[in-house]
C-alpha positions as CSV (number, residue, x, y, z in Angstrom):
1,M,-40.5,28.9,-23.2
2,E,-39.0,32.3,-24.8
3,E,-35.6,32.5,-26.2
4,I,-33.2,34.0,-23.6
5,T,-31.6,37.3,-25.0
6,K,-27.7,37.9,-25.2
7,E,-27.9,40.4,-22.0
8,E,-30.0,38.0,-20.3
9,A,-27.8,35.1,-20.9
10,K,-24.6,37.3,-19.9
11,K,-26.2,37.8,-16.5
12,R,-27.6,34.5,-16.3
13,I,-23.9,32.9,-17.0
14,E,-22.4,35.4,-13.9
15,Q,-25.0,34.5,-11.6
16,L,-24.4,30.8,-12.0
17,K,-20.4,31.5,-11.9
18,E,-20.9,33.4,-8.6
19,L,-23.3,31.1,-7.1
20,I,-21.1,27.8,-8.0
21,N,-18.4,29.3,-6.7
22,E,-20.0,29.9,-3.4
23,Y,-20.9,26.6,-3.0
24,R,-17.5,25.4,-3.6
25,Y,-16.3,27.7,-1.1
26,S,-18.9,26.4,1.5
27,R,-18.0,22.7,0.7
28,H,-14.1,22.6,0.6
29,V,-13.1,25.5,3.1
30,L,-16.0,25.9,5.6
31,N,-16.8,22.4,5.3
32,K,-20.6,23.1,5.0
33,E,-22.4,21.7,2.3
34,L,-25.3,24.4,1.4
35,V,-27.1,22.2,-1.1
36,P,-26.6,18.5,-2.7
37,I,-23.8,17.7,-4.6
38,E,-26.6,16.9,-7.4
39,V,-28.0,20.6,-7.5
40,E,-24.1,21.9,-7.8
41,D,-24.2,19.6,-10.9
42,A,-27.2,20.8,-12.1
43,L,-25.9,24.7,-12.2
44,K,-22.8,23.5,-13.7
45,R,-24.9,21.8,-16.8
46,E,-27.0,24.8,-16.9
47,L,-23.9,27.1,-17.3
48,F,-22.5,24.7,-19.8
49,E,-25.5,24.9,-22.1
50,L,-25.4,28.6,-21.9
51,E,-21.8,28.8,-22.6
52,Q,-22.0,26.5,-25.3
53,K,-25.0,28.9,-26.7
54,F,-23.3,31.8,-26.4
55,P,-19.3,30.9,-26.6
56,E,-18.4,34.8,-26.2
57,F,-19.2,34.7,-22.3
58,I,-16.8,32.3,-21.1
59,T,-14.3,33.0,-19.1
60,P,-11.0,31.4,-17.6
61,D,-12.6,31.4,-14.5
62,S,-15.7,29.9,-15.2
63,P,-16.6,26.4,-13.3
64,T,-16.9,24.3,-16.8
65,Q,-12.9,25.1,-17.9
66,R,-11.8,23.3,-15.0
67,I,-11.0,20.4,-17.0
68,G,-10.2,21.3,-21.1
69,G,-7.5,21.6,-23.9
70,A,-6.2,18.9,-25.8
71,P,-3.0,17.1,-23.8
72,L,0.0,19.0,-24.1
73,K,3.2,17.7,-25.6
74,E,5.3,19.1,-22.5
75,F,5.5,21.3,-19.7
76,K,6.3,24.9,-20.0
77,K,8.8,26.1,-17.4
78,V,8.1,29.0,-15.2
79,R,10.9,31.0,-13.1
80,H,9.8,31.8,-10.0
81,E,10.3,35.4,-9.3
82,I,10.7,34.9,-5.2
83,P,12.4,31.3,-5.1
84,M,10.3,28.4,-3.8
85,L,12.4,27.2,-0.4
86,S,12.5,23.7,1.2
87,F,13.0,23.3,5.1
88,N,15.9,22.2,7.0
89,D,14.9,19.0,8.8
90,A,14.6,18.6,13.0
91,F,14.4,14.9,14.3
92,S,14.7,16.0,17.8
93,L,13.9,18.7,20.6
94,E,17.7,19.4,20.9
95,D,17.7,19.7,17.0
96,L,14.7,22.2,18.0
97,K,16.8,23.9,20.8
98,N,19.6,24.3,18.5
99,W,17.8,25.4,15.6
100,D,16.5,28.2,18.1
101,E,19.4,29.6,19.5
102,R,21.3,29.8,16.1
103,N,18.2,31.9,15.2
104,R,18.5,33.9,18.9
105,K,22.0,34.8,17.9
106,L,21.6,36.5,15.0
107,L,18.8,38.8,16.8
108,P,18.8,41.4,19.3
109,E,18.9,39.9,23.1
110,N,15.9,39.5,24.6
111,L,13.8,39.8,21.6
112,K,10.1,38.2,22.0
113,F,8.6,35.9,19.8
114,E,6.2,33.0,19.0
115,Y,5.9,30.3,17.1
116,F,3.7,28.7,14.6
117,C,3.0,25.3,13.7
118,E,1.4,23.6,11.3
119,L,1.0,19.7,9.9
120,K,3.8,18.9,7.4
121,I,1.8,17.4,4.3
122,D,3.5,14.9,2.3
123,G,2.6,16.0,-0.7
124,L,3.7,18.4,-3.4
125,A,4.6,22.1,-3.1
126,I,2.8,24.7,-5.7
127,K,2.3,28.2,-6.2
128,L,-0.5,30.1,-7.5
129,I,-0.6,33.1,-9.2
130,Y,-4.2,35.2,-9.3
131,E,-4.4,38.3,-11.8
132,D,-7.8,40.6,-10.8
133,G,-8.9,37.8,-8.6
134,I,-8.5,34.9,-11.8
135,L,-6.5,32.4,-11.5
136,K,-3.3,32.9,-14.2
137,V,-0.9,30.5,-13.3
138,G,-0.2,27.3,-11.3
139,A,3.1,25.9,-11.2
140,T,5.2,23.1,-9.3
141,R,8.5,24.1,-7.3
142,G,11.2,22.4,-9.2
143,D,14.6,23.0,-8.2
144,G,13.3,26.2,-6.1
145,Y,14.0,28.6,-8.7
146,L,12.7,27.0,-11.9
147,G,9.2,25.0,-11.6
148,E,6.8,23.6,-14.6
149,D,3.2,25.1,-15.7
150,V,0.7,22.5,-14.6
151,T,-2.2,25.5,-14.4
152,N,-4.5,23.2,-16.7
153,N,-3.8,20.3,-13.8
154,I,-4.5,22.9,-11.6
155,K,-7.7,23.8,-12.1
156,T,-8.8,20.4,-11.9
157,I,-8.4,20.6,-8.3
158,E,-12.0,21.8,-6.6
159,A,-10.7,22.6,-3.6
160,I,-8.6,25.9,-6.1
161,P,-10.5,28.5,-6.6
162,L,-10.5,29.5,-9.8
163,K,-11.7,33.0,-9.1
164,L,-11.2,34.6,-5.1
165,L,-14.3,35.3,-3.5
166,N,-16.4,38.4,-4.3
167,P,-14.3,41.3,-3.0
168,K,-17.2,42.3,-1.0
169,R,-17.5,38.7,0.3
170,I,-13.7,39.1,1.1
171,I,-14.2,42.3,3.2
172,Q,-17.2,40.6,5.6
173,N,-15.1,37.8,6.0
174,M,-12.1,40.1,7.0
175,K,-14.3,42.1,9.2
176,E,-15.7,38.8,11.0
177,A,-12.2,37.6,11.3
178,G,-11.2,40.7,13.2
179,L,-8.2,41.5,10.5
180,S,-6.8,45.3,10.3
181,E,-8.3,48.0,8.5
182,E,-5.0,48.1,6.6
183,I,-5.3,44.7,4.8
184,I,-9.2,45.5,4.4
185,E,-8.3,48.6,2.5
186,K,-6.7,46.5,0.0
187,F,-9.9,45.1,-1.1
188,K,-12.0,47.9,-1.0
189,N,-11.7,49.2,-4.8
190,G,-11.6,45.1,-6.0
191,Y,-8.9,42.7,-6.1
192,P,-5.4,44.1,-6.0
193,P,-3.8,43.6,-9.3
194,K,-1.8,40.1,-8.7
195,I,-1.9,38.2,-5.7
196,E,1.2,35.3,-5.2
197,V,0.0,32.3,-2.8
198,R,2.0,28.9,-2.3
199,G,0.7,25.4,-0.6
200,E,0.6,21.9,-1.3
201,V,-1.4,19.6,-3.4
202,F,-2.1,15.9,-1.9
203,M,-4.2,13.0,-2.1
204,H,-6.3,11.3,0.7
205,K,-5.4,8.0,1.6
206,K,-8.7,6.3,0.6
207,D,-8.0,7.6,-3.0
208,F,-4.3,6.5,-3.0
209,E,-5.5,3.2,-2.0
210,K,-8.7,2.8,-4.8
211,L,-5.7,4.1,-7.5
212,N,-3.6,1.7,-6.1
213,E,-6.3,-1.3,-6.8
214,E,-7.0,-0.1,-10.2
215,R,-3.5,0.3,-11.3
216,I,-3.0,-3.3,-9.9
217,T,-5.8,-4.4,-11.8
218,N,-5.0,-2.6,-15.3
219,G,-1.9,-4.3,-15.1
220,E,0.2,-1.2,-14.2
221,T,2.8,-0.5,-11.5
222,P,1.3,0.8,-8.0
223,F,2.9,4.1,-6.3
224,A,4.8,4.0,-3.4
225,N,2.8,6.2,-1.7
226,P,0.4,9.1,-1.6
227,R,3.0,11.8,-2.4
228,N,4.3,10.0,-5.5
229,A,0.8,9.2,-6.5
230,A,0.0,13.6,-6.2
231,S,3.0,13.8,-7.7
232,G,2.5,12.1,-10.3
233,S,-0.8,13.0,-11.0
234,L,-0.2,16.9,-11.3
235,R,2.4,16.1,-14.1
236,Q,0.1,14.7,-16.2
237,L,0.1,16.1,-19.4
238,D,-3.7,15.3,-20.4
239,P,-5.7,17.2,-17.4
240,K,-8.5,14.6,-17.9
241,I,-6.4,12.1,-16.4
242,T,-5.5,14.5,-13.2
243,A,-9.3,15.4,-12.8
244,Q,-10.0,11.7,-12.3
245,R,-7.3,11.5,-9.5
246,K,-9.1,13.1,-6.8
247,L,-6.4,15.7,-5.8
248,D,-7.0,18.2,-2.7
249,S,-4.9,21.1,-1.4
250,F,-4.0,23.0,1.2
251,I,-2.7,27.0,0.9
252,Y,-0.3,28.0,3.5
253,D,1.8,30.8,2.6
254,L,0.9,33.9,1.3
255,V,3.5,35.8,-0.6
256,T,2.0,39.1,-1.7
257,N,1.9,41.4,1.0
258,L,-1.3,42.7,1.9
259,G,-0.4,44.1,5.3
260,Q,-0.1,40.6,7.2
261,K,2.0,40.7,9.8
262,T,2.5,37.1,10.8
263,H,2.5,34.0,9.5
264,E,-1.0,33.1,11.8
265,E,-2.8,36.4,9.8
266,E,-1.9,34.5,6.7
267,H,-3.7,32.0,6.9
268,E,-6.4,33.8,8.3
269,I,-6.5,36.0,4.9
270,L,-6.3,33.2,2.6
271,R,-9.5,31.3,4.4
272,C,-11.1,35.1,3.5
273,L,-9.7,34.7,0.1
274,G,-11.5,31.4,-0.8
275,F,-9.0,29.1,0.1
276,K,-8.9,25.9,1.5
277,T,-6.0,25.7,4.5
278,N,-4.8,23.5,7.0
279,P,-7.2,23.5,10.1
280,Y,-4.7,21.9,12.4
281,T,-2.6,24.6,13.4
282,K,-1.3,26.2,16.6
283,K,0.4,29.4,17.9
284,C,3.0,28.7,20.3
285,K,4.5,30.6,23.4
286,N,7.5,28.5,23.7
287,L,9.4,25.4,22.4
288,K,7.9,23.4,25.2
289,E,4.5,23.8,23.4
290,V,5.4,23.3,19.8
291,E,7.1,19.8,21.1
292,E,3.4,19.2,22.9
293,F,1.9,19.9,19.5
294,R,4.7,17.6,17.6
295,N,4.1,14.8,20.1
296,Y,0.5,15.1,19.8
297,W,0.1,14.8,16.2
298,E,2.5,11.9,16.0
299,K,0.3,10.1,18.5
300,H,-2.6,10.6,16.5
301,R,-1.7,11.2,12.7
302,D,-3.1,7.9,11.9
303,E,-6.4,9.2,12.2
304,L,-6.5,12.1,9.1
305,S,-7.4,11.3,6.3
306,F,-4.3,12.2,4.8
307,E,-0.2,11.6,4.9
308,I,2.1,14.0,7.2
309,D,5.5,13.0,8.2
310,G,6.2,15.7,11.0
311,I,5.2,19.8,11.7
312,V,6.4,22.6,10.1
313,V,7.9,25.3,12.6
314,Q,7.7,29.0,12.2
315,V,8.6,32.2,13.6
316,N,5.2,34.0,13.9
317,E,6.3,37.2,13.3
318,N,7.0,38.3,9.7
319,E,9.2,40.9,10.2
320,I,11.8,38.6,12.3
321,F,11.2,35.8,9.8
322,E,12.6,38.0,6.8
323,K,15.3,39.7,9.4
324,L,16.8,35.8,9.7
325,G,17.1,35.4,5.8
326,V,17.9,32.3,4.1
327,V,20.4,29.9,4.5
328,G,21.7,27.8,1.6
329,K,17.6,26.9,-0.1
330,A,16.1,26.9,3.1
331,P,14.8,30.0,5.3
332,R,16.3,30.5,9.0
333,G,12.9,31.2,10.5
334,A,11.5,27.6,9.6
335,I,12.1,24.4,10.0
336,A,10.5,21.0,9.6
337,F,10.3,19.0,13.2
338,K,9.6,15.9,11.6
339,F,8.3,12.2,13.4
340,S,10.8,9.4,14.6
341,P,11.9,7.4,11.7
342,K,9.8,4.1,11.1
343,Q,12.3,1.9,9.5
344,A,14.8,-1.2,10.6
345,T,16.3,-3.9,8.9
346,T,15.6,-7.4,8.5
347,I,16.0,-10.8,6.5
348,V,13.9,-11.9,3.8
349,E,13.3,-15.4,5.1
350,D,11.3,-16.9,2.0
351,I,8.9,-15.4,-0.7
352,I,5.4,-16.5,-1.1
353,L,2.5,-16.0,-3.3
354,Q,-1.3,-14.8,-2.2
355,V,-4.4,-15.1,-5.1
356,G,-6.2,-11.9,-4.9
357,R,-9.8,-12.1,-5.8
358,T,-9.1,-11.1,-9.5
359,G,-6.5,-14.1,-9.8
360,I,-3.8,-12.1,-9.5
361,L,-0.4,-13.5,-8.0
362,T,0.8,-11.3,-5.8
363,P,4.6,-12.1,-4.2
364,V,4.6,-11.6,-0.5
365,A,7.9,-11.3,1.5
366,V,8.4,-13.5,4.9
367,L,10.7,-11.5,7.1
368,K,12.3,-12.5,10.0
369,P,10.0,-10.4,12.9
370,V,11.0,-6.9,13.5
371,E,9.8,-4.4,15.2
372,V,9.1,-1.3,13.0
373,G,7.4,2.0,14.4
374,G,6.0,0.0,17.5
375,V,4.4,-2.8,15.6
376,I,6.4,-6.7,14.8
377,V,6.2,-7.0,10.8
378,S,7.1,-10.4,9.8
379,R,5.2,-9.8,5.9
380,A,5.7,-7.2,3.3
381,S,3.9,-6.8,0.1
382,L,5.8,-7.1,-2.9
383,H,3.2,-6.3,-5.7
384,N,4.6,-7.7,-8.6
385,E,7.7,-9.0,-10.6
386,D,8.9,-5.6,-11.4
387,E,9.0,-4.4,-7.8
388,I,11.2,-7.5,-7.0
389,K,13.5,-6.2,-10.5
390,R,13.5,-2.8,-9.3
391,L,14.4,-4.0,-5.8
392,G,16.9,-6.4,-7.1
393,L,15.5,-8.6,-4.2
394,K,16.7,-12.2,-3.3
395,I,15.5,-14.6,-0.8
396,G,18.1,-14.5,2.1
397,D,18.5,-10.7,1.5
398,T,19.0,-8.1,4.4
399,V,16.4,-5.6,3.9
400,I,15.3,-2.1,4.8
401,V,11.9,-2.5,6.1
402,A,9.3,0.7,6.5
403,R,5.5,1.6,7.2
404,A,4.1,3.4,4.1
405,G,1.4,6.0,6.0
406,D,2.9,4.1,9.1
407,V,0.1,1.0,8.6
408,I,1.2,-0.7,5.5
409,P,4.8,-2.4,5.6
410,Q,6.8,-2.4,2.5
411,I,10.5,-3.1,1.7
412,I,12.6,0.1,0.2
413,G,15.6,-1.1,-0.3
414,V,18.3,-4.0,-0.3
415,I,21.6,-3.9,1.5
416,K,23.5,-5.5,-1.2
417,E,26.9,-5.6,0.5
418,L,25.9,-7.9,3.3
419,R,25.2,-10.6,0.9
420,T,27.0,-14.0,1.7
421,G,26.4,-15.9,-1.7
422,K,23.7,-18.2,-0.7
423,E,20.7,-15.6,-1.4
424,K,18.1,-17.2,-4.3
425,D,16.5,-15.3,-7.0
426,F,12.7,-15.9,-6.7
427,V,10.6,-17.1,-10.2
428,F,7.0,-17.0,-10.8
429,P,5.9,-20.5,-10.9
430,Q,3.9,-21.5,-14.0
431,K,1.1,-23.3,-12.1
432,C,-1.2,-21.8,-9.3
433,P,-0.1,-22.6,-5.6
434,I,-3.6,-22.9,-5.0
435,C,-5.3,-24.9,-7.8
436,N,-2.3,-25.9,-9.8
437,S,-3.5,-24.3,-12.9
438,D,-1.7,-22.4,-15.5
439,V,-0.6,-19.3,-14.8
440,V,-0.9,-16.5,-17.5
441,K,0.9,-13.6,-17.5
442,E,-0.9,-10.1,-18.2
443,G,1.1,-6.9,-18.1
444,A,3.7,-6.6,-15.2
445,Y,1.3,-9.3,-13.1
446,Y,0.7,-12.8,-13.3
447,K,-2.5,-14.6,-12.9
448,C,-4.2,-17.9,-12.4
449,S,-6.2,-18.6,-15.3
450,N,-8.4,-20.8,-13.2
451,K,-11.7,-18.3,-12.9
452,N,-12.9,-20.7,-10.6
453,C,-9.6,-21.1,-8.1
454,Y,-10.4,-21.7,-4.9
455,A,-8.2,-18.6,-3.6
456,L,-10.5,-16.4,-5.7
457,Q,-13.5,-17.6,-4.3
458,R,-12.0,-16.8,-0.8
459,E,-10.6,-13.5,-1.6
460,K,-14.7,-12.6,-3.2
461,I,-15.7,-13.7,0.2
462,Y,-14.0,-11.5,2.0
463,H,-14.6,-9.0,0.0
464,F,-18.5,-9.7,-0.2
465,V,-18.7,-9.6,3.4
466,S,-16.4,-6.2,4.1
467,K,-17.2,-3.0,5.5
468,P,-18.1,-1.1,2.4
469,A,-20.3,-4.4,1.0
470,F,-22.5,-6.4,3.3
471,D,-20.4,-5.2,6.4
472,I,-21.5,-8.6,8.0
473,V,-19.7,-7.8,11.8
474,G,-17.8,-10.9,12.9
475,L,-17.5,-12.4,9.7
476,G,-13.8,-12.4,9.4
477,P,-11.5,-14.1,7.1
478,K,-10.2,-17.0,9.9
479,I,-14.1,-17.8,10.1
480,I,-14.2,-17.7,6.5
481,D,-11.7,-20.1,5.8
482,K,-13.0,-22.8,8.3
483,L,-16.4,-22.3,6.8
484,L,-14.8,-23.1,3.4
485,D,-12.4,-25.8,4.9
486,Y,-15.5,-27.3,6.8
487,N,-17.3,-27.0,2.9
488,L,-20.2,-25.5,4.9
489,I,-20.4,-22.8,2.0
490,Q,-19.1,-22.3,-1.6
491,D,-19.3,-19.2,-2.4
492,A,-21.1,-15.8,-0.4
493,A,-24.8,-16.7,-1.2
494,D,-24.4,-19.9,0.9
495,L,-23.9,-17.6,4.0
496,F,-27.4,-16.7,3.9
497,A,-28.5,-20.6,4.3
498,L,-26.5,-21.5,7.4
499,K,-28.6,-22.9,9.9
500,V,-28.8,-23.0,13.8
501,G,-26.6,-26.2,14.4
502,S,-24.3,-26.0,11.1
503,L,-21.4,-23.9,12.8
504,R,-20.9,-25.7,16.3
505,K,-19.2,-28.4,14.9
506,L,-16.5,-25.8,14.0
507,P,-13.5,-25.5,16.2
508,G,-14.0,-22.5,18.8
509,F,-18.0,-22.2,18.1
510,D,-20.1,-22.8,21.1
511,I,-24.5,-22.1,20.8
512,V,-23.5,-18.1,21.7
513,S,-20.6,-17.6,18.8
514,E,-23.1,-18.9,16.2
515,R,-26.3,-17.6,17.7
516,N,-24.2,-14.1,17.0
517,I,-22.9,-14.7,13.8
518,L,-26.1,-16.0,12.1
519,K,-27.7,-12.8,13.8
520,S,-25.2,-10.8,11.7
521,I,-26.0,-12.5,8.6
522,E,-29.7,-12.3,9.2
523,N,-29.3,-8.5,9.8
524,R,-27.6,-8.2,6.4
525,K,-30.0,-9.8,3.9
526,K,-31.5,-6.2,3.1
527,M,-28.8,-4.4,1.1
528,T,-29.1,-1.0,-0.7
529,L,-28.1,-1.2,-4.4
530,P,-24.7,0.8,-4.5
531,R,-23.1,-1.5,-1.4
532,F,-24.8,-4.8,-3.4
533,I,-23.3,-4.0,-6.6
534,Y,-19.8,-3.1,-4.8
535,S,-20.0,-6.4,-3.4
536,L,-20.1,-8.4,-6.4
537,G,-16.2,-7.6,-6.8
538,I,-16.8,-6.7,-10.9
539,E,-13.0,-5.4,-11.8
540,H,-12.6,-1.7,-11.7
541,V,-16.3,-1.2,-10.2
542,G,-15.2,0.7,-6.7
543,E,-17.6,2.0,-4.4
544,E,-18.2,5.4,-6.7
545,N,-18.7,3.4,-9.8
546,A,-20.8,1.2,-8.0
547,K,-23.5,3.9,-6.9
548,L,-23.0,5.4,-10.8
549,L,-23.5,2.0,-11.9
550,G,-26.8,1.2,-9.6
551,E,-28.1,4.6,-10.8
552,F,-28.0,3.5,-14.6
553,F,-29.5,0.1,-13.7
554,K,-32.5,1.7,-12.2
555,K,-33.6,3.8,-15.3
556,F,-34.4,0.4,-17.0
557,G,-36.7,-1.2,-14.5
558,E,-37.2,-2.0,-10.6
559,I,-34.7,-3.6,-8.4
560,K,-35.8,-5.2,-5.4
561,K,-34.2,-8.4,-5.7
562,P,-30.2,-9.6,-6.7
563,I,-31.7,-11.4,-10.2
564,D,-33.5,-8.5,-11.2
565,L,-29.8,-7.0,-11.7
566,W,-29.0,-9.6,-14.4
567,N,-32.5,-9.4,-16.1
568,I,-31.8,-5.7,-16.7
569,A,-28.1,-6.0,-17.5
570,Q,-28.9,-8.4,-20.4
571,K,-30.5,-5.3,-22.2
572,F,-27.1,-4.2,-22.6
573,K,-24.0,-4.2,-25.0
574,A,-20.5,-3.2,-23.6
575,N,-20.7,-0.2,-25.1
576,Q,-23.6,1.0,-23.7
577,Y,-22.4,1.6,-20.1
578,S,-19.7,4.2,-21.8
579,V,-22.6,6.7,-21.4
580,I,-22.1,6.7,-17.7
581,P,-19.8,9.4,-16.8
582,G,-16.0,8.2,-16.4
583,F,-16.8,4.7,-17.6
584,G,-14.4,3.8,-20.4
585,E,-14.0,0.9,-22.6
586,V,-12.0,-1.1,-20.2
587,I,-14.9,-1.0,-16.9
588,S,-17.8,-1.5,-19.3
589,K,-16.2,-4.8,-20.7
590,S,-15.6,-5.7,-17.3
591,I,-19.3,-5.4,-16.2
592,Y,-20.5,-6.3,-19.6
593,D,-18.3,-10.0,-19.0
594,W,-19.8,-10.2,-15.4
595,F,-23.5,-10.4,-16.3
596,H,-22.7,-12.5,-19.1
597,N,-20.8,-15.0,-17.1
598,E,-23.8,-17.8,-16.1
599,N,-21.9,-18.7,-13.2
600,N,-22.8,-15.2,-12.0
601,K,-26.4,-15.6,-12.7
602,I,-26.5,-18.7,-10.6
603,F,-24.8,-16.8,-8.2
604,L,-27.3,-13.7,-7.9
605,Q,-30.1,-16.5,-8.1
606,K,-29.2,-17.9,-5.2
607,L,-28.7,-14.8,-3.2
608,T,-32.5,-14.6,-4.3
609,E,-33.4,-17.9,-3.2
610,N,-31.4,-17.0,-0.1
611,G,-33.6,-14.1,1.0
612,V,-31.3,-11.1,0.2
613,E,-33.0,-8.0,-1.0
614,I,-32.3,-4.9,-2.2
615,I,-34.0,-1.9,-0.6
616,E,-33.9,1.9,-1.2
617,E,-31.5,3.7,1.4
618,K,-33.7,5.2,4.0
619,P,-33.3,9.0,4.5
620,R,-31.7,10.0,7.8
621,I,-33.7,11.1,11.1
622,I,-32.1,14.5,12.1
623,S,-32.2,15.7,15.7
624,T,-34.1,19.1,16.2
625,I,-31.6,19.9,18.2
626,L,-28.4,19.8,16.4
627,K,-30.0,20.3,13.2
628,G,-27.9,23.0,11.3
629,K,-25.6,23.8,14.4
630,V,-21.8,24.4,13.7
631,F,-19.6,22.1,16.2
632,C,-15.7,22.7,15.9
633,F,-13.3,20.9,18.6
634,T,-10.1,21.6,19.6
635,G,-7.7,19.4,22.2
636,E,-7.7,15.6,23.2
637,L,-11.1,14.0,23.9
638,N,-11.4,11.2,26.4
639,K,-14.3,9.3,25.1
640,F,-14.0,9.3,21.1
641,T,-11.3,10.5,19.0
642,R,-12.2,13.6,16.9
643,S,-13.4,12.1,14.1
644,E,-15.8,9.8,16.3
645,A,-16.8,13.2,17.7
646,Q,-17.3,14.8,14.4
647,K,-19.2,11.8,12.8
648,I,-21.5,11.6,15.7
649,V,-22.6,15.6,15.4
650,E,-23.2,14.6,11.5
651,E,-25.4,11.5,12.1
652,L,-27.7,13.7,14.1
653,G,-27.9,16.5,11.6
654,G,-25.9,19.1,13.2
655,I,-22.2,20.0,11.0
656,A,-18.6,19.4,12.0
657,V,-16.0,21.7,10.7
658,D,-12.2,22.1,11.7
659,S,-11.8,26.0,12.1
660,V,-13.2,28.6,14.0
661,S,-15.3,31.2,12.3
662,S,-18.4,33.4,12.8
663,R,-20.8,30.3,11.8
664,V,-19.4,28.2,14.4
665,D,-22.0,27.6,17.2
666,Y,-20.3,25.0,19.4
667,L,-16.1,24.7,20.4
668,V,-15.7,21.6,22.4
669,V,-12.9,21.9,24.2
670,G,-10.9,18.8,25.1
671,K,-7.3,18.6,27.0
672,N,-4.4,20.7,25.5
673,P,-6.2,23.0,23.4
674,G,-4.8,25.0,20.7
675,S,-5.2,28.6,19.0
676,K,-9.1,27.9,18.0
677,L,-10.0,28.3,22.2
678,E,-8.9,32.1,21.9
679,K,-10.0,32.5,18.6
680,A,-13.7,31.6,19.9
681,K,-13.3,34.0,22.6
682,K,-13.5,36.8,20.1
683,Y,-17.4,35.6,19.1
684,P,-20.0,35.9,21.2
685,K,-22.1,33.6,19.5
686,I,-19.6,30.6,20.2
687,K,-20.7,28.8,23.2
688,I,-17.6,27.1,24.4
689,I,-18.0,23.6,26.2
690,N,-16.1,20.9,27.7
691,E,-16.4,17.0,27.0
692,D,-18.8,16.7,29.3
693,D,-21.3,19.4,28.0
694,F,-21.0,17.9,24.6
695,L,-21.7,14.4,26.0
696,K,-25.0,15.8,27.8
697,L,-25.9,17.9,24.4
698,I,-25.5,14.5,22.4
699,E,-27.5,12.3,24.6
700,E,-30.8,15.1,24.7
701,A,-30.2,15.4,20.8
702,K,-31.0,11.2,20.5
703,K,-34.1,11.6,22.9
704,T,-35.7,14.2,20.0
705,L,-34.9,11.0,17.1
């Protein structure tokens, strides 16, 4: 191969940077994957190698510079030239009307304006400054006037561009979006010298749960909620830690004047520049429409992958918004319309212990049943001893209970003023409540010392049959408990040895229910390698790490049976797993220990003897009708949720996106559609269909499989 010249290298580096940025923009902003992530990673590797050979061409906007530099000793302070304001809150329609009336008193009589509504993300506010199109500063809000410089950490977030899209691409986007010539003109001679935008950094629910699982396993205190997790992750002095936390971002405010007349237009400009924006927005003509938007999302917020605690309502016209000015630290022209508070008070009747699959003893508060946000709550996890001490909690206390993310009940405070003197301290036992073995303390956690504890085995089986693992339909904790209690199984491998007639002795089982369970088990005897590894419950090996470990093992031998994994793993020492990206000393030792425990060898051998096989993942069969077609949804569907509809489209080879643009082929309109409908009418190419039309299209697509 010929040696590449300096000029050729420079040109190749620029081409790679431009292409990788385009792939990032398409994946994160347009929700469209132009190439598999492996292809993008390969291009990044090539770029890295070229930059190492020609370091003079390394620039701050290079994708290789997302993670770099030594950990900081402290964050520098950043003064906000324009204060980063917060919002006042409204909790009812009456509060919203009062806000509106106060504003109208400050404006000319009968002045007409509209409102722009967007979801209020429960995250951390940031500002970004781009000079000549390149990210120069990323900062937190702080007190609104003085924040912290977290630029290196901001760069690790893939959703945030290190460099704005090419000016020609920006102009093309703006023309397609129907933006004014005044705005387009700003980019005809390249980038404006400086562009400042603001937005939110947040963590998705699934990433928050995984992070807390890892922290609990490592003996660290879990984060209380995704907002705290995002804040703590963004303010890490070592950007490598931030990079591991999988943060995301929506940008919602354009501070620099590019000729925008409305807040709705700002969102459109931000998308054209290459920023990821919140797709769930609506322009409302009156407060009734605002209330409907808020009520819809209060009902459907659980369908989102991230946390929201209300909506932001803003006067859409920027000129009027500016005229209204500021009161205190909040703009008059915008307000946070919060969801109903989901807290209640009750009494802690007892504290019991649960033993998890890793042996950790988790204290659980037994509550006097109380309704919180429409759900009866009778239990709440207390995580560990540190959490009990932090709360100052005693058995018998009156406490404040909330539902974290409206799902997980948690105690957020103790009302000590209501104590009677009869309350009791909780003390961790010295013996496991399940098997009576010694309890040992590791970090912030107490663990059962018996690796064969009955409770551990039960939790391991729960994990083995769970949805991300073997996903055995109908086999829940209650049935597993019965199988264990009646000595029909000792571990998960025994599930595959159950025979016809063996389940009928269980209470509540008949021929039909037995047949259904046995069929579900039989149907899952063939399992893909990543899911199989995840099902084993190896400490620190979640779904992503299971995929990486599976790819590593496949390089060293054929894996068709469970025992093949054991045989391959015997080739490695603990430190050899560290070659896998992201695998440190703790994960590597955990894997090594698991594959050098003779009980686990017996378990894998039993799975093999009971007919479990490991198979390659089958390629998807894609419908010729929907292949490559782009769908967007607006309004409320009757047959399924929006996320379910999007999943159907993707399973049939289509692409589901959250915002309307020229690339959309179909807009599916449900009840109470948002601003997407009006926007779609501007594009002749987009076919606007109702839910019935969508169902017919799906049925036709399925016929081609």
